[in-house]
C-alpha positions in Angstrom: -5.7 -48.6 -19.1 -2.1 -49.4 -20.0 -3.4 -50.8 -23.3 -5.2 -47.6 -24.5 -4.0 -44.2 -25.6 -6.2 -41.3 -26.7 -5.0 -39.0 -29.4 -5.7 -35.9 -31.4 -7.0 -38.1 -34.3 -5.2 -41.2 -35.6 -2.7 -39.1 -37.6 -1.2 -37.7 -34.4 -0.9 -41.3 -33.1 0.7 -42.5 -36.3 3.4 -39.7 -36.2 4.0 -40.3 -32.5 4.4 -44.0 -33.1 6.9 -43.4 -35.9 8.9 -41.1 -33.6 8.9 -43.6 -30.8 9.8 -46.7 -32.7 11.7 -45.8 -35.9 15.3 -45.0 -36.3 17.1 -43.8 -39.5 17.4 -46.8 -41.9 14.7 -48.9 -40.3 12.3 -50.6 -42.7 8.6 -50.0 -42.9 6.1 -51.9 -45.1 3.0 -50.0 -46.4 0.7 -51.6 -49.0 -0.3 -49.5 -51.9 -2.4 -47.5 -52.2 -2.6 -46.3 -48.6 -3.2 -43.2 -46.5 -0.3 -40.8 -47.2 0.4 -40.1 -43.5 1.8 -43.7 -43.0 4.6 -43.0 -45.4 5.1 -39.4 -44.4 5.5 -40.3 -40.8 8.0 -43.1 -41.7 10.0 -40.9 -44.0 10.2 -38.1 -41.5 11.7 -40.6 -39.1 14.3 -41.6 -41.7 12.9 -45.0 -42.4 13.1 -46.9 -45.7 9.6 -47.6 -47.0 8.6 -50.7 -49.0 5.3 -50.6 -50.8 4.0 -54.0 -51.9 0.6 -54.6 -53.4 -2.0 -55.3 -50.7 -2.2 -59.0 -51.5 1.6 -59.4 -51.0 1.8 -58.0 -47.5 2.7 -61.2 -45.7 5.5 -62.0 -48.1 6.8 -58.4 -47.9 6.8 -58.6 -44.1 8.8 -61.8 -44.1 11.2 -60.6 -46.7 12.0 -57.1 -45.2 11.4 -57.8 -41.5 10.3 -54.2 -41.0 10.0 -52.4 -37.7 6.5 -51.2 -38.6 3.9 -52.4 -41.1 0.6 -50.7 -41.8 -2.8 -51.8 -43.0 -6.2 -50.3 -43.1 -9.4 -52.4 -42.6 -11.4 -51.7 -44.7 -8.9 -50.3 -47.1 -8.6 -46.7 -48.0 -9.2 -45.2 -50.5 -10.8 -48.3 -52.2 -13.0 -49.5 -49.3 -12.2 -53.2 -49.9 -13.0 -55.6 -47.1 -10.2 -57.2 -45.0 -11.2 -60.4 -43.2 -10.2 -61.4 -39.7 -8.4 -64.4 -41.1 -6.4 -62.1 -43.4 -5.5 -59.9 -40.5 -4.5 -62.9 -38.4 -2.1 -64.1 -41.0 -0.5 -60.7 -41.4 -0.3 -60.1 -37.6 1.3 -63.6 -37.1 3.9 -62.8 -39.8 4.7 -59.6 -37.9 5.0 -61.4 -34.6 7.6 -63.8 -36.2 9.9 -60.8 -37.0 9.3 -58.5 -34.1 7.3 -56.1 -36.3 4.6 -53.9 -35.0 1.5 -54.1 -37.2 -0.4 -50.8 -37.2 -4.0 -51.7 -37.9 -6.0 -48.6 -38.9 -9.7 -49.3 -38.3 -10.9 -45.7 -38.9 -13.7 -46.9 -41.2 -14.5 -50.2 -39.5 -18.1 -49.2 -38.7 -18.8 -48.7 -42.4 -17.9 -52.2 -43.4 -20.6 -54.7 -44.2 -19.2 -56.9 -41.4 -17.4 -54.7 -38.9 -14.6 -56.4 -37.1 -14.9 -54.3 -33.9 -12.0 -52.6 -32.2 -9.7 -54.3 -31.3 -10.1 -56.7 -34.2 -7.4 -59.0 -32.8 -7.6 -58.4 -29.1 -4.5 -59.3 -27.1 -2.3 -59.9 -30.2 1.2 -59.1 -29.1 2.2 -57.6 -32.5 -0.8 -55.4 -33.2 -1.5 -51.7 -32.4 -5.2 -51.0 -33.3 -6.1 -47.4 -34.3 -9.7 -46.2 -34.3 -10.9 -42.7 -35.1 -14.1 -41.4 -33.5 -14.5 -38.8 -36.2 -15.6 -40.8 -39.1 -18.8 -42.6 -38.0 -19.8 -39.7 -35.8 -19.0 -37.0 -38.4 -16.6 -35.2 -36.0 -13.7 -34.6 -38.3 -12.8 -31.2 -37.0 -12.8 -32.4 -33.4 -9.7 -34.5 -33.9 -10.0 -37.4 -31.5 -9.1 -41.1 -31.8 -7.5 -43.9 -29.8 -4.9 -46.7 -30.0 -5.3 -50.1 -28.4 -2.3 -52.5 -28.1 0.4 -54.1 -26.0 1.3 -52.0 -22.9 4.9 -51.8 -24.0 3.9 -50.2 -27.3 1.5 -47.8 -25.7 4.1 -46.8 -23.2 6.6 -46.1 -26.0 4.0 -44.1 -27.8 3.2 -42.0 -24.8 6.8 -41.2 -24.0 7.3 -39.1 -27.1 3.9 -37.2 -27.2 3.3 -33.7 -26.1 1.3 -33.2 -22.9 -2.4 -32.5 -23.2 -2.7 -33.3 -26.9 -6.5 -33.9 -26.7 -8.5 -30.8 -25.8 -11.3 -30.8 -23.2 -14.0 -30.3 -25.9 -12.6 -33.2 -27.9 -12.6 -35.4 -24.8 -16.2 -34.4 -24.1 -17.2 -35.2 -27.7 -15.5 -38.6 -27.4 -17.4 -39.5 -24.3 -20.7 -38.4 -25.9 -19.9 -40.5 -29.0 -19.6 -43.7 -26.9 -23.1 -43.4 -25.4 -25.8 -45.9 -26.3 -27.9 -43.1 -27.9 -24.9 -42.0 -30.1 -24.2 -45.6 -31.1 -27.9 -46.1 -32.1 -27.7 -43.0 -34.2 -24.6 -44.3 -36.0 -26.3 -47.6 -36.8 -29.3 -45.8 -38.3 -27.0 -43.5 -40.3 -24.8 -46.3 -41.6 -27.9 -48.2 -42.8 -29.0 -45.2 -44.8 -25.5 -44.6 -46.2 -25.2 -48.3 -47.3 -28.4 -48.0 -49.3 -27.3 -44.7 -50.8 -23.9 -46.2 -51.7 -25.6 -49.2 -53.5 -27.7 -46.7 -55.5 -24.6 -44.6 -56.4 -22.5 -47.6 -57.5 -25.4 -48.9 -59.6 -25.8 -45.5 -61.2 -22.0 -45.3 -62.0 -22.3 -48.7 -63.6 -25.2 -47.5 -65.8 -23.2 -44.5 -66.8 -20.1 -46.5 -67.7 -18.0 -44.8 -65.0 -15.1 -47.1 -64.0 -15.0 -47.9 -60.3 -13.3 -50.2 -57.8 -15.8 -52.5 -55.9 -16.3 -51.1 -52.4 -17.6 -52.6 -49.2 -18.3 -49.2 -47.7 -20.0 -45.9 -48.4 -16.9 -44.5 -50.1 -15.1 -45.7 -53.2 -12.7 -45.0 -56.1 -13.9 -43.7 -59.4 -11.9 -43.0 -62.6 -13.7 -39.7 -63.2 -13.6 -36.0 -62.8 -16.0 -33.8 -60.9 -17.3 -30.3 -61.4 -19.1 -28.2 -58.8 -18.5 -30.7 -55.9 -15.7 -31.4 -53.6 -14.1 -34.9 -54.0 -10.9 -36.4 -52.7 -8.2 -36.3 -55.4 -6.2 -39.5 -55.0 -2.8 -38.3 -56.2 -1.6 -38.6 -52.6 -2.5 -42.3 -52.7 -0.5 -42.7 -55.9 -3.6 -42.7 -58.1 -3.6 -39.4 -59.9 -6.4 -40.4 -62.4 -8.8 -41.5 -59.7 -11.0 -39.7 -57.2 -12.6 -41.0 -54.0 -16.2 -40.1 -53.4 -18.5 -40.8 -50.4 -22.3 -40.6 -50.3 -24.1 -38.2 -48.0 -27.7 -37.0 -48.0 -29.8 -37.7 -51.0 -29.9 -34.0 -52.2 -26.1 -34.0 -51.9 -25.8 -37.3 -53.7 -27.9 -35.8 -56.6 -25.4 -32.9 -56.8 -22.6 -35.4 -56.9 -24.2 -37.4 -59.8 -24.7 -34.2 -61.8 -21.1 -33.2 -61.2 -19.4 -36.5 -62.2 -17.7 -36.7 -65.6 -16.0 -39.7 -67.1 -12.2 -39.8 -66.5 
C-alpha cells in the first residue's frame, strides 16, 4: 500500500505533488498543449515552466533537468496515442536527471490500446495518475489515485489535508472496481468508439478541421451553438474546441450545433 495514494480527483493529487516536491525556482517541463492544472500547480509553487512540443519532451528533460515533468497518455485535449516505448524513453530520461515523471492516465481506458495503470510498473521515476471519474462518468464524485515509488507517495501524503476523499467517493471508487462495473465500461467504450468514428467521418465530410484522435474526444477548429463544448483557450488553443461523443440523440444535437471555425 505504500505505492498507492487515493485522492479527491487527480487535480488534488497534482497540486499536492507540486507542494511536496517543488521549491521556488525549480524547473518543470510540460508539453504543449496540456491540462492547465499542471502548469497552475507548478506556478503556484514558484517553479519555472518550460513548454516544449510533445515530440521534444525527451530533449527538453535532458536540457532542463526539471524536478517534475508531465505527460498525459493519451494526450489531452487532442486524444493522440502515446506508446509504451515512447513512455519508456521519457521515463528513462527522467531517471537520468532525478526528475519525477507525472504520467496522467485519466483517459487510458478510452485509447484503442489501453496501457493499463500503472503503464510502467515499478519504474523509479514515474508517478502514475488515474482518475476513476472518466470511464465511469463520475466527474462530480472527485476520486482518483496515484501509483508510484513509496518515497514519492510518502512525500505526497505529508502535505495533504486529512480525510480528503469523502466516504461516498470511497464507496463509489470501490463500486467502480467491481467486475460488473468493468464490464459496463467495456460495453460503453465500444459504443463510444463507434460513435466517435461516425462523428469524425461526418466532420471530414463537412470540411471541419480536426486533429486525428485515438479516443472518443478530439479537437475541432469550429464553433458551437446550443451545446456545451470545451473551449480550449486554457490549453493555449483559443480557436479550437474539444468535443466528446455521448448518446446518439446528444451526438445529433452536437452535429446540428457545430459551425466551421
